[in-house]
C-alpha positions as CSV (number, residue, x, y, z in Angstrom):
1,M,0.0,0.0,0.0
2,S,1.3,3.4,-0.9
3,I,-0.3,6.6,0.4
4,Q,1.3,9.9,-0.2
5,P,1.8,12.8,2.3
6,G,-1.5,14.5,3.1
7,W,-3.2,11.1,3.4
8,W,-5.7,12.5,5.8
9,N,-7.0,15.1,3.3
10,K,-10.3,14.5,1.5
11,P,-11.3,12.6,-0.5
12,R,-10.2,9.6,1.6
13,R,-10.9,6.1,0.7
14,I,-12.9,4.6,3.5
15,S,-14.1,1.0,3.7
16,V,-17.1,-0.1,5.8
17,V,-17.0,-3.9,6.3
18,V,-19.8,-6.2,7.5
19,D,-18.9,-9.8,7.0
20,N,-22.3,-11.4,7.8
21,P,-26.0,-10.7,7.3
22,S,-26.1,-8.6,10.4
23,W,-28.8,-6.3,11.7
24,I,-26.2,-3.4,11.4
25,L,-26.2,-3.5,7.6
26,P,-28.8,-0.6,7.2
27,F,-26.7,1.5,9.5
28,A,-23.5,0.6,7.7
29,E,-25.1,1.6,4.4
30,R,-26.2,4.9,5.9
31,L,-22.7,5.5,7.2
32,V,-21.2,5.0,3.8
33,S,-23.8,7.5,2.3
34,E,-22.9,10.1,4.9
35,F,-19.2,9.7,4.4
36,C,-19.7,10.2,0.7
37,A,-21.9,13.2,1.2
38,D,-19.1,14.7,3.4
39,G,-16.7,14.4,0.5
40,D,-14.9,11.1,1.1
41,D,-14.7,8.0,-1.2
42,A,-16.6,5.4,0.9
43,A,-17.9,2.0,0.0
44,L,-19.5,-1.0,1.8
45,F,-17.7,-4.4,1.6
46,R,-19.2,-7.8,2.6
47,E,-16.1,-9.9,2.6
48,Y,-12.5,-9.2,3.7
49,A,-10.9,-10.2,0.4
50,S,-12.7,-7.3,-1.3
51,V,-11.4,-4.6,1.0
52,P,-9.1,-2.3,-1.0
53,D,-6.0,-0.3,0.0
54,G,-7.1,2.9,1.6
55,V,-7.0,5.2,4.6
56,I,-9.6,3.8,7.0
57,A,-11.5,0.6,7.4
58,F,-14.4,0.3,9.8
59,F,-15.2,-3.4,10.7
60,L,-18.8,-3.3,12.0
61,G,-20.7,-6.3,13.5
62,C,-18.1,-8.6,12.0
63,I,-17.9,-12.2,13.3
64,H,-14.5,-13.1,11.9
65,I,-11.1,-11.7,12.8
66,A,-9.3,-9.7,10.1
67,G,-5.8,-11.1,9.7
68,P,-2.7,-9.0,9.3
69,E,-2.8,-9.0,5.5
70,I,-6.2,-7.4,5.6
71,L,-5.3,-4.8,8.3
72,A,-2.2,-3.8,6.3
73,R,-4.4,-2.5,3.5
74,N,-5.4,0.6,5.5
75,R,-3.7,3.2,7.7
76,R,-6.4,2.8,10.4
77,N,-8.6,-0.1,11.1
78,L,-11.4,0.5,13.6
79,I,-14.2,-1.4,15.3
80,V,-17.0,-0.5,17.7
81,H,-17.6,-2.6,20.8
82,E,-20.3,-2.3,23.4
83,S,-18.6,-2.7,26.8
84,E,-16.3,-0.9,29.2
85,L,-13.2,-2.4,27.7
86,P,-11.1,-4.3,28.7
87,E,-14.1,-5.8,30.6
88,G,-16.5,-7.5,28.3
89,R,-14.4,-8.4,25.3
90,G,-15.8,-11.0,23.0
91,F,-19.3,-11.8,21.5
92,S,-22.7,-10.1,21.8
93,P,-21.5,-7.8,24.7
94,L,-24.7,-5.7,24.6
95,T,-26.9,-8.8,24.9
96,W,-24.9,-10.3,27.8
97,Q,-25.0,-7.0,29.7
98,I,-28.8,-6.5,29.2
99,L,-29.1,-10.0,30.7
100,E,-27.0,-8.9,33.6
101,G,-29.6,-6.2,34.3
102,K,-27.6,-3.2,33.1
103,K,-29.3,-0.1,31.8
104,R,-26.1,1.8,31.1
105,V,-23.7,0.1,28.8
106,G,-20.3,1.4,27.6
107,I,-19.5,1.6,23.9
108,C,-16.0,2.2,22.5
109,L,-14.4,3.0,19.2
110,L,-11.1,1.2,19.1
111,E,-8.3,0.1,16.9
112,A,-8.7,-3.4,15.3
113,V,-5.8,-5.7,16.1
114,E,-5.3,-9.4,15.7
115,Q,-6.3,-10.1,19.3
116,V,-10.0,-9.8,19.9
117,D,-11.1,-6.4,21.1
118,A,-7.7,-5.7,22.5
119,G,-6.7,-2.6,20.5
120,P,-6.2,1.0,21.9
121,V,-9.4,2.7,22.7
122,I,-10.0,6.0,20.9
123,Y,-13.4,7.0,22.3
124,R,-15.6,5.9,25.2
125,D,-19.3,6.7,25.3
126,W,-22.5,5.2,26.8
127,L,-25.8,3.6,25.7
128,N,-28.6,4.4,28.1
129,F,-31.8,2.3,28.3
130,A,-35.0,2.5,30.3
131,G,-35.3,-1.2,30.7
132,H,-38.3,-1.9,28.4
133,E,-36.6,-1.8,25.0
134,L,-36.8,-4.9,22.8
135,I,-34.1,-6.0,20.4
136,D,-34.9,-3.6,17.6
137,E,-34.9,-0.7,19.9
138,L,-31.6,-1.8,21.5
139,H,-30.1,-2.2,18.1
140,G,-31.5,1.2,17.0
141,Q,-29.6,3.0,19.8
142,Q,-26.5,0.9,19.2
143,G,-26.5,1.6,15.4
144,E,-27.0,5.4,15.9
145,K,-24.1,5.5,18.4
146,T,-22.0,3.5,16.0
147,I,-22.5,6.0,13.2
148,E,-21.8,8.9,15.6
149,L,-18.5,7.5,16.8
150,C,-17.3,6.6,13.3
151,R,-18.2,10.0,11.9
152,R,-16.6,11.7,14.9
153,F,-13.3,10.0,14.2
154,V,-13.4,10.9,10.5
155,A,-14.2,14.5,11.3
156,E,-11.1,15.0,13.5
157,P,-8.5,17.4,12.0
158,V,-5.8,14.8,12.6
159,P,-6.4,11.1,13.2
160,L,-6.4,10.4,16.9
161,A,-4.3,7.6,18.6
162,G,-6.0,5.4,21.1
163,E,-5.3,4.7,24.8
164,R,-3.8,1.3,25.5
165,Q,-6.0,-1.1,27.5
166,S,-4.2,-2.0,30.6
167,A,-6.6,-3.4,33.2
168,Q,-7.6,-7.0,33.6
169,S,-9.9,-8.2,30.8
170,T,-13.0,-10.3,30.8
171,F,-14.5,-12.2,27.9
172,Y,-18.1,-13.0,26.8
173,P,-18.6,-16.3,24.9
174,R,-20.4,-16.7,21.6
175,R,-24.2,-17.1,22.1
176,T,-25.8,-20.4,21.0
177,P,-29.5,-21.4,20.7
178,V,-29.5,-22.9,24.2
179,D,-28.9,-19.3,25.5
180,S,-32.4,-18.4,24.2
181,R,-34.2,-21.2,26.2
182,I,-37.1,-20.2,28.4
183,D,-37.5,-22.0,31.7
184,T,-41.1,-22.9,32.1
185,N,-40.8,-23.1,35.9
186,R,-39.9,-19.4,36.1
187,S,-42.2,-16.3,35.5
188,V,-42.2,-14.1,32.5
189,A,-41.1,-11.2,34.7
190,D,-38.1,-13.2,35.8
191,Q,-37.1,-13.8,32.2
192,F,-38.2,-10.6,30.6
193,D,-34.6,-9.5,29.9
194,L,-34.0,-12.7,27.9
195,L,-37.2,-12.0,25.9
196,R,-35.9,-8.5,25.2
197,V,-32.7,-9.6,23.6
198,V,-34.0,-12.5,21.4
199,D,-34.5,-12.1,17.7
200,N,-38.0,-13.4,16.9
201,E,-36.9,-14.6,13.4
202,R,-33.2,-15.6,13.6
203,H,-32.7,-16.5,17.2
204,P,-36.2,-16.9,18.8
205,A,-36.9,-17.7,22.5
206,W,-38.0,-21.3,22.9
207,F,-39.1,-23.9,25.5
208,E,-39.8,-27.6,25.8
209,H,-43.1,-28.9,27.2
210,R,-44.7,-32.3,27.2
211,G,-42.0,-33.7,24.9
212,R,-42.3,-31.0,22.3
213,R,-40.3,-27.8,21.5
214,Y,-42.0,-24.4,20.9
215,K,-40.8,-20.9,20.1
216,L,-42.0,-17.7,21.5
217,A,-42.2,-14.3,19.9
218,I,-42.4,-11.0,21.7
219,Q,-43.8,-7.7,20.4
220,K,-44.3,-4.4,22.0
221,V,-47.9,-3.2,21.6
222,S,-47.7,0.1,23.6
223,N,-45.0,2.6,24.4
């Protein structure tokens, strides 16, 4: 990759990368449009092999780790992660923290490195919830804040360096279908936070009763 002096000047080649059919795709598409409207050369990529040489790559909602040969294509490689890093590295951090009963969840823009969620943190911010939001509303706030943090970085007069993570880290595991299982011996109220974070279509809540398996869908009917 060869980028001449003045590489931070517009128009900058910016890649927004989403490597799976994630809920964040509409937000990623909007982010690309806003970057282009601001005078940069931005595009959305759905696989790592297609990412071109450029100035910035934002990896949003990705489920695979970008290797060094991919990271080398851009001057800066950035991700957004929903936790108070270094606590809460790993998978589905917002979901796990809602299940822990949190209403205020940290969100960070950080440098992408080969180790999961271990790069220097550039910005720290918060997502604030009332406690009644279902998954689409949770994702709505997450997506809006993701756009805000990415645009904030690109708007800086010079590209900011991040702060190294130094405290003890914790790690959330990947969620599996068993994590969406409803316990028929507990009340709905006890399991409401689980119902809030399930995806009715892709990862529905489910339970077993009298030898059969059933799924549950939740929908808000009043605000």
